[in-house]
N, C-alpha and C positions, 0 to 999 in steps of 0.2 A: 504494500500500500504506500503510495507516494504522497501522503498528506491530504488526499482527497477524502471527504467524508461521504460523498455520494457520487455515483452509485457504489454500493458495497461490492467488494470483489467476490467472485464465486468461491474463493478459498475461505472467506470469512464466515460463510454459511455452512452448516452441517446438514446432513440428511434429516436430523431431528428437528431442525428449524423449519424445514419444508413440511415435515409431517405434522408438527404442532400447528403451523399456519393452516394447513389443509383441514385439520381437525376443528379448528375454530370456525372456518368457513362452513364446513359440513354442519356443525352444531347450530350456528346462527342462521344459516341461509339454505341449507339442504345440499344434497349431492351435486345438483346441476351447477351450483356456484363454484365448485372446486375445479377451477380451470387454471392452467399454467400461467396465462397472461394475468389473471386476477391475483394469483399468489405472488408472482414476480413483482407486480406493482406494490402489493401490500408489504413485501419484504424489502423493497427498495433495490432490486437487482434487475438485470436484464433477463429476458426469457431464456436466452442461451445458457445462462448459468444453471438453470434447472437441469439441463441435460448433462451437466457435470456429475450429478448424483443419481439421476433416474433415467431409465431407458425411455419411458413415456408416461402418460397420465395413469394408465393401468398399473404400472409399476409403483407409482406413488400411492395409489389407492390400496394396493395390496399391502404396502408398508404401513399405511394408516390402520388397516384392519389388524395387522400383526402387532402394532404398538398398542392398540386397544386391548387385544387379547392378553398381551403380556401384563399391562398395567392393571386391568380390571379383573384378571383371573389368576394368572400364574404367580404374580408378585404377592397377591393377597393370600393365596394358599401357602406359599413359602413362608410368609410372615406369621401366619397362624400356626403353622407346624413348628416354627422356631420358638414361639411364645408359649404354647400350650401343649401339654400332653393329655390333659383331661378332656375327653370328647364332649362332656356336658358343658364345659367352659367354652369349647369351640362352637357348639351349637348356639349358646347364648351370644357369642360374638357375631355369628352369622345373622342371627335375628336382629342385632343392633345395627348392621351395616347401613340400612337406608336412613339412619338417623344421625349420621356422622357429620352434621353441619354442612358447610360450604363444599367440602370435598365430595360429600355424598350427592349434593345437588348438582355439582358439575358432572360427576360420573353419570348420574341419571340422565342429564341432558345429552351427553355424548351418546349414551346407550340408546336413547329414544331416536336420535338422529340416525344411528347405524341401523336400528331395526326398521325405520321408515325406508331407508335405502335398500335394505334386504328384501323388502316387499317387491322390488322391481329389478333386482340384480342378483344373478346366480352366485357370483363370487362373494358378495356380502352375505347372502343367505347361507352359504356354506360355512362362512366364518361364524355367524350367529349360532347356527345349529351346533357347530363344534364347541363353542364356548358354553352354550346351554348344557350340552351333554357332559362337558368336563366339570362344570360347577355342580350339576346334579350328582355326578359320580362321586365327587369329593364329599358332598353332603351325606350321601349314602354310606361312605366309609365311616363317617362320624357316628351314624346310627348303628352300623354294624359293630363298631367298637364298643357300643353299649350293650351288645348282646341281642339286638334285633335280628331276626332271620333276614336273609338277603332280599326276598320279595318285599317284606314289610319295610326294611331299611330304605329300599328304593322308593316305595310309595311315600314314606314320611319325608324323604329327601325332596321328592317332587312337590309335596305340600309346602315344605319350608321354602323352597325356591320360588314357588308361585306367590307365596306371601311376600318375599323380599321384592320381587318384581312389582307386585301390586302396590306395596308401600311406596316404591320409587315413582310409579306412574301417578298414584293418587296422593301425592305428597301434601296437597292442600286440604285433605279430608281430616278434620278433627284437630283439636288443640294438642299441646304436648301431653297433657294428662290422659287424654283419650288414646293417643298413640302408645303411651306407656302401658295402658290397660290392655290394648290389643296385643302388644308384644308379650306381656305376661301371660295372657290367655294362650297365645300360640305356643309359647314355651311349655306351659302345663300340658296342653293337648298333645304336642309332639313328643314329649318325654314320658308321658303316662302310658304304662303298658295296658293294653286292652285284654279283657278276659277272652279266652279262645271261644270262638263261636261254636 
């Protein structure tokens, strides 16, 4: 860089900068707004610098999906496994995920935008399906560790995951006390053993 502040050099931007910019556009304006020219202008670089990091727009979109999968699923699972050995504590943590303040709100907005994109795009749909399956599988492991049989662990995992998704989507329903009551009820329902039919 030779003392110029603008435009930024292609070397000053990382792929993560482009991915973050694309994610903001996706979240705020939808998938159709995620275009190379729009991103380049937003990031203060030339269009050509995009191709320093990505083959094409689809390559960038694939990276957006991978970054979402990593941040919203794999990193959370790794963090939980590092912090807790007790599956009951893990389930309580999972129940609380939709209520983690601004981070949870931002994550929910990104996820809603990706799910809207997935309704019309096979690549996004596959990523969402894989993320859903991975999360449900992890939830099921927690229930299995508590001694539930596999089929019941999977069913309870699905119910827990559906609750998490619903709380994220319906975030304006109820005040803090009502949300706490719902969480406590879900926890009791999911951890209580049913009498065999």
